[in-house]
Steps between C-alpha positions, in 0.01 A plus 500: 500500500702814408560380140124471448425842669734701274319404175171578679622848577615552145154399373339738737688799382449429129189635317246225459140439462279782625190493717399572859470133605845424363642819667361392836655150463834645395495729805436202727794315349724803524427544867609135559803492281667842533547511875664156498755640250564805704404721205209712635610782283392303185146497644472861404547434129277196512218695675537797270447265203200337666331811624338605170343156464314524833152637475380441850536838680587356841762258357650771292513729795690238696739436210582865455564535865734204490691655216531830688606332829755288324639794303534698820621224737708270278632717216477834678363628170301788650379660175351162389346445844349852486353429153323185609373641826351784305339250260343332796348829616375573145298178519416506876517861627595519868641146509671488843815308421580708188416819673726437794781377277488806278493726809819338613658519160415866462634573842836341427504638144805490280849505653350571840311806380127459555257562219315771689230578245401136451520431871272799573239374250517148638448622849193684398357186337595284797327735744169454311509121484251309718766257628720785628463523884411842647841550655675412184272734299588794728872413475474482119341845478755641740789369282323621188465845650865514589605385144271751330662783692856377474639400256208531261419867590121460460379696792129478411513118486709489811237710685219273373679199630577637839141623533384148473747393763376776734143397432573147617722603794407857604778522762780395281774754538707428183185555289428826668854618463510406133164676420612809693810514284319431173212741570746774564694432193186480284345813661196315622448725798143406576583132499796579729271675754260207485798261559602689809139500637493124439831444672389702801259220588805262536744731671681311780586804709409863556831607348423312177151652482643850556759448220221385268289803582788735435582333168131519398479868600805585290336344190176673564666834538773487240340284224122532547494864615269406775582712812195395697571134441866541578414695825273218608781245449756719668258551789453127540879452500535768773232315692731207524824695543451872588873555442516354149728759329384480143125513588552777755698718257244442218208593720675815620544604140126453445434780737589720202252321266165672507316192399609293806656743755204478746514120501876503524469718808262247654751226445788693648324657803503187731853416397632850593303506823646162603852617414451837650615651171358842569643702205371237261167501683469877448515447120233228525265720692561788265396286210197382692397854590541611132255226391248545791174676430313429826537799735526278816770290335690807393485632855626169640789487256608863543491476879703179485763663279526791745543263793742279308732797441469617857521178699696263276725717286518780754482747209294773674523740207343250264248407767397864527456517128273190504293655789470819294364302207255330740396842624429617146269195445338519851539845638226437751704229682639671807740210570681580179554865593621388834763272340610778272542730801689236706743429223549865424620544870746222452647582155426867509324509168225744594556685178404178305185465717405861456539464118279194509227675688521811288466294173191339654350838585573627156313211350221527743414880536190429700703378796656759716790456735267464797264248339440186687583301188805701407862506600423778753363222717858409583 
């Protein structure tokens, strides 16, 4: 009866004979007596006294867990619970019950403020434990990455955590966004370009792929000083969206970069033709002509520039100048002389034509005005 149980409880909480067998017996009695008296809190003191006497590792683990669970659930003594859960992990690293309990304690923290540093470390440990499911492992690393960045301010650790998340789930957007932000802040430009390339494989739309290409090109151009690589990325972006303003403006500027102007002209040519952007196309063909060494190619480009000014821009004066240039390179071509004469009749610039022919004769004294190859053939 109750009168007999109270003395039993008093005996349990008093120091007595020591030894593992006696400790086990006293634990059994305590588990019977204490709940009947509605004094579960006293079990904590009893178990704490008994714990040092228990040598069996499994039994001691269970006893320490009971102390921690009771301290947390009955007394709400979080520091004591934390101490005993940690003792469990010291003896049995990775123990599931203690690990999950400490994760919860660290997340709640003190006065509602989580213990971010301890929680971060616990999440890393949890993610490596064999009993942790794959989805929980990824979730733990994602939370660890977020904690490392804010509030801990450990960008390198945050990046390492998010890299593991992206390795497990390559199309995970929050991991990609976090790594993009971290790589930029840490100046890891090469890693940022590799990230963009990786994300391209999981782009859901052309618009997303174009945006990734443009972002990658800007890093290549600004941070890596790699105009050819940037031009390739901008060109790919314009292949998806020929009107993409950032890419288009960047490639147009590259027409002034000697290292890539020829390739930039190749990128812009089909875009300007499709848009009938004739003034811009003139610039493209001027760049291509400057870079051309093959005589046939130079002839084709010069003739096209002359026709472009005449037929599309209706600038007959400029067209005449381009035909004059064509004449200087191919004086034997009678059709060119015919074009110069035809345009001279329209714009009345015979003086310019005469000057062109005279300059040619001065440079080629062997050709007279009546030569079949000279301007006199006109």
